[in-house]
C-alpha positions as CSV (number, residue, x, y, z in Angstrom):
1,I,0.0,0.0,0.0
2,D,1.5,3.3,-1.0
3,P,0.7,6.1,1.5
4,N,1.3,8.8,-1.2
5,T,-1.6,7.7,-3.3
6,G,-4.3,7.6,-0.6
7,E,-4.4,3.8,-0.5
8,L,-3.2,3.8,3.1
9,A,-6.0,6.2,4.2
10,D,-8.6,4.1,2.4
11,F,-7.3,0.9,4.0
12,A,-7.3,2.5,7.5
13,A,-10.9,3.6,7.0
14,S,-11.8,0.1,5.9
15,I,-10.6,-1.4,9.2
16,G,-12.3,1.2,11.3
17,A,-9.3,3.5,11.9
18,E,-9.6,7.3,11.6
19,Y,-6.1,7.8,10.4
20,A,-2.8,6.0,10.0
21,I,0.7,7.1,11.1
22,W,3.5,5.6,9.1
23,S,7.2,5.7,8.8
24,R,9.6,4.2,6.2
25,Q,13.2,3.1,6.9
26,S,15.7,2.3,4.3
27,L,17.5,-1.0,4.8
28,G,20.0,-0.6,2.0
29,K,20.5,-2.5,-1.2
30,A,19.7,-6.1,-1.9
31,E,20.4,-8.2,-5.0
32,T,17.6,-10.3,-6.4
33,I,17.4,-12.5,-9.5
34,E,14.7,-11.8,-12.0
35,R,13.8,-13.5,-15.3
36,E,14.1,-11.3,-18.4
37,A,12.8,-12.4,-21.8
38,L,15.3,-12.4,-24.6
39,T,14.0,-12.9,-28.1
40,R,16.1,-13.5,-31.1
41,D,15.1,-13.5,-34.7
42,R,15.8,-16.8,-36.4
43,W,15.3,-17.9,-39.9
44,R,15.2,-21.5,-40.8
45,W,14.9,-23.5,-44.0
46,E,12.0,-26.0,-44.3
47,R,11.5,-28.7,-46.9
48,I,7.9,-28.9,-48.1
49,W,6.1,-30.7,-51.0
50,D,5.1,-28.5,-54.0
51,A,1.4,-28.2,-55.0
52,D,1.5,-31.2,-57.2
53,N,3.2,-33.4,-54.6
54,D,5.9,-34.4,-57.0
55,R,9.0,-32.6,-55.7
56,F,10.3,-30.9,-52.6
57,L,10.7,-27.1,-52.3
58,Y,12.8,-25.3,-49.8
59,V,11.2,-22.3,-48.1
60,Q,12.6,-20.0,-45.5
61,R,10.5,-19.4,-42.4
62,W,10.8,-16.9,-39.7
63,D,10.9,-18.7,-36.4
64,P,11.6,-16.3,-33.5
65,E,12.9,-17.9,-30.3
66,T,12.3,-16.5,-26.8
67,V,14.4,-17.6,-23.8
68,W,14.2,-16.5,-20.2
69,V,17.5,-15.4,-18.8
70,P,18.2,-14.9,-15.1
71,V,19.4,-11.3,-14.4
72,V,20.8,-10.0,-11.2
73,V,19.0,-6.8,-10.2
74,E,19.9,-4.5,-7.3
75,R,16.9,-3.1,-5.4
76,D,16.3,-0.8,-2.5
77,E,15.0,-2.6,0.5
78,V,12.7,-0.6,2.9
79,R,10.7,-1.4,6.0
80,W,7.3,0.2,6.7
81,V,5.8,0.6,10.1
82,V,2.2,1.7,10.4
83,F,0.0,2.5,13.4
84,Y,-3.7,2.7,12.8
85,V,-5.5,5.0,15.2
86,R,-9.1,4.9,16.2
87,Q,-10.5,7.3,18.9
88,D,-13.3,6.0,21.1
């Protein structure tokens, strides 16, 4: 929930709180591994029969290939602390 977009206030109201007090603390950087799609164009030759079925023809077909590659990404890690306040 992002407090800058109003989502935190909406959530606080949905649980009966009048407002929320929050703080954010930076914990530094952390490395994570994500998958990234890598697509390469690939042309290949294919052997097919002609319309009369009496000889082979060679045609070139486009056959793109997508592979998923692990990539190390550095992210900021943060910790949120939220107090929900309701006055009785």
